[in-house]
N, C-alpha and C positions, 0 to 999 in steps of 0.2 A: 293359277289355280290354287297352289299351296297357300298363297297368301290370303286366299279367301276363306280358308278353313278356320272355323272358330274353335279354339282349343281352350277349354275351361278346366281349371284345376282347383281342387279344394282338399284341405287336410296336409298341405305341404308349406314350407316357408317360401317366401318370395324369391329368395335366391335359388333354391332348389328348382322351384317352378320354372324360372327363366332358363336354367340349364337344360331342363327336360324339354321345353319348347324348342330350344335351338337343336339339341340332338334328334328329337322326334321329326322336326322339319327336314333335317339332313337325311334321316333314314328314308322317309317317305319319298324325297326327291331322288334318292337312289333307285327307286323301282318306277323308273320313267316309262317302262313299258306297260305298267298296270293302268287299268281304266279306273280313274278316281272321281269320275262324274258322280254327281248326287251325294258325295261325301260332304255333309253340311257341318258337322261338328265332331270334335274329339272331346270326350269328358273323362277326366282323371279324377277319380274320387275315392275318399275314404268310407263312403257310405254306398257301396256298390249295388247291393240288393235294393235298397231303398230308392236310389236314383233310377234304376232300371224300372222298378214299379211306377215311379212318377212319370217317366217317359212314355210308358205303355198303357197306363190306366185309361186315358182317354183316346187312345189310338188302337187300331188293329195292326200290330206288328206282324208282317207277313213272314219274315225270317227272324229267328233268333239264333245266331251262329255262335256257339260257345267253344272255347279251347278247353279241354279237360285233361289233366294229367294228375295222378295220385288223387283223384276225386276232387281236386280244386278247381275252380273256375277263376281264370285270371283276367279274362277280357271277353268281350261280347260285341258283335255287330248287330245292330237293329236296323231293320228295313221298315220305315214308317210312312203311311200314306201323308202326301202333302200336296194340296191342290189337285191337279189332274195327274200328278206323278208321285214319286217316292222320294224320300230323303234317307240317307244312310248315316247312322250314328255310331261311332266307335267309343265304347265305354271300357275303361281299364281301371283296375285297382290301383290306387296310389302306392301301396305297399310293393306291388309288383313292378311298376314302370320305372322306379327308382334304380332298378338293376341296369337300365341302359346307360347309366352314368358311370358304371364300373369300367375298368380296363377291358379292351376288347379281347384280351386273352383270358379273362376271368370266365369261369364256367357259368357264373350267374348272369353274365352279360350275354353269352352265347344262347343260354336257355331263353331269356327274355327276348332277344333278337329274333329267335325263331318263332316264338309265340306271336309277336308282332307281325313277322312275315306272313304267318298263317292268317291272321286277321285281315291283313291288307289283301291277301289272296281272296278272302271272302268278299271284300268290297269289289274287287275286279270281277269275280264270278257273278255276284248279285246284279251288278250293272248289266252283264251280258244277258241274264235271265230276264231282267225287267225289260230290256229292249224288245224281247220276243213275247213275253208272257204278261205284259203290264195290264191289259184289259181283263185277262183271265185272273190275274192276282187280285183285281178289284171286285170281280163279279162272280167268278167260279166258286161253287160250293160242291165239294165231293159228297156223294151219296152212297148209301149202302156200304158194302165192304170196302169200296174205294176210300171212304172217309177215314179208314185205318191204314190202308196199304200205301195210298199215294203220298200222304204226308211222310210216312217213314222212308219211302223211296227217295223223296225230294231231300230229306235231311241227310240221308246216306250219301247221295251223290255230292251234296254240298260239302261234307266233310271229306269225302274222298278227293274231290278235285282241289280243295284248298290245301290238303296235305301233299297232293301230287305236285301242285305249283310251288309250294314252299319247301319241298323235300331237301333241297340242297343245303338249306341253313339248319336241318336237323341232323346232318351227318355227325356234327361234333356235340350232339346232345345224347342223353340216354333215353329220350322219349320213345323212339321206335321199339326198344326192348321193353321199356315199361308197358306200353300198350299191348305188345305180344303177350306178355305175361298176365297182364290184367285180362286179356281176352280168354286165355286158357283157364284162368281161375273161374271166369264167368261161365265157361262152357261146363266145367266140372260141377259148379254149383246150381246152375239154372235147371238142369234136367230134374233133379230131386226137388228143388223149390217149387218149380212150376207144377210137377205132378202132385206134390202135396196140396198146394193151393187149389188145383182144379178139383181133386177129390173132395176137398172141404166144401167147395162151392157146389158140387153135385148133391151134397147132403143138405146144404142150406143156401138156397137160391137167392135168399136176400142179401147174402154177403157178396154183392157185385164188386166190392172192393178187391176181393181175391182174384176175380177174373181180370180186373183192370191192372192189378199188380203183375200177374202173368204176362199180359200184353206188353206192359213196361219193361219187363225183364227181357222179353224177346227183342223188343226195339233197342235195348241198350246192347244186347249182343250183336245186333246187325250194325249199329252205329260204330261200335268199337272195331268191328271187322272193317268197316269203310275207312276209318282212321289208318288202320294198320295196312291195308292194301294200297292207299294212297302213297304212303311211304315207300312200300316195297316196289310199286311200279315207277315211282319217281327215282328210286335208287337203281332201278333195273336189277333187282335182287329178289331171291326167293326167301320165303320164311325159314327154310332149312338153313340157309347162309346167314340170315340175321340171328336166329337163335334156335339151335337144333332141338332143345328140350321142348320148346313151345311147338315146333313143328311136329315132333313125335306125338305129343298129347293130342294135337288137332288131328292128325292122320288116323289116329286110332279111335276117334270120337264119332258121335252121331252128327257132328257138325260139318263133317268133311264135304259132304255133297253141296251144302248151301255156300260154304266157303268157295268151292270151285265154280259154282254158278254165278256168284257175285263177281268173281274175279273175271270170269269171261264177259259178263255183261258190262262191267266198268270199262274193259278194254274196248268193247264195241261202242259204247257211249262216247268215249274219249276221241274215237276216230271221227265222230260227227260234231264234236264240240269246237267252237260255239255255233257255227253257221248252220249245222244240220239240226240244231234245236228249233224246229219249226212250231211243234204243239206239244201238249202234255202227253201224247202217245209215246214220247221219247222215254217215258218211265214205265211203259206198259210190261216189257219183258222182265224188268227188275221186280215189279209187283207180282208177276206170275210166279217167279221163283220164291219170293218171300211168302206168297200165300201157300205154296207147297210146303215150306218150312213150318208155318202155323199148323197146317194139317198134320205133319209129322209130330209135332209137339202134342197135338190133341185138341187144337182149337180150330174149329171150322167157320170161316166167315162166309156169310151169305148175304144176298140182296133179295128182300122179299118183292112181292107184286107191287107193293106201294112205294118201293125204292128205298126202303129202310133197311138198316143194318140188323141182321140177325146173327147171333153167335151160339154155336152148339159145342159142347164140350164132350169129347169122345173118350171117356173113361168109364 
């Protein structure tokens, strides 16, 4: 299987490229319990965004799983239609992947190893979801309010389970605390930002970009929560134990209820994963809680009689 994976590298010398291929194959082989079916190629590139655009411009990429830390994207898994199935493509920045050549005790190696572990967990998880949802992924189109809620729920679960699966390699990194502090910073900023944008939108309904920005900000909050809870559940640790200051800020914030609701739902979903993932209703309870959070923030999502999305701003 591993010998069939096409590894393409640009922007590095031949000598470094050969070293990376050797180490990368060794790392992948260490995760023998992972499901690497459909992993067609690995692309290591100095032209990260350009190559992603090239890969997806003529295809409908069903999932784009990115690992973010400190606002940087180091790697991405693409799920791309191929014949009657899908292929998985792992794209990584060449400036990032060279860290796997460092000594194993080096922090740069530990960070890079965890991010790679996270991406391999995405490949494993995507294969499990494709087995169940392949026809739906090709043909299903969400309508009305579900066109907003279900894609967010799918992305949140994807990031949660990838961090849960790869959590043991995060123990020697600072990523969990970074994400905890990123979340509470977003919690502090989002309420004021969204309120300001929604009030401006009420005054000028042509400024739909303000409404979309607010939805994106909510999505970012929910995804960051998913990253963090994946770590915490994988560690069997509370946020208070990880970072008390972040815990205190969250506990005193408007975000506490959705934090607890998502935590409960992720536990429940994980009990059913993967064999209990029978249809897309697996995301329904998660979308219910997320819709409630949208309402709390002041955005009401509706489906009209024609099945189209309608958005009301409650300010």
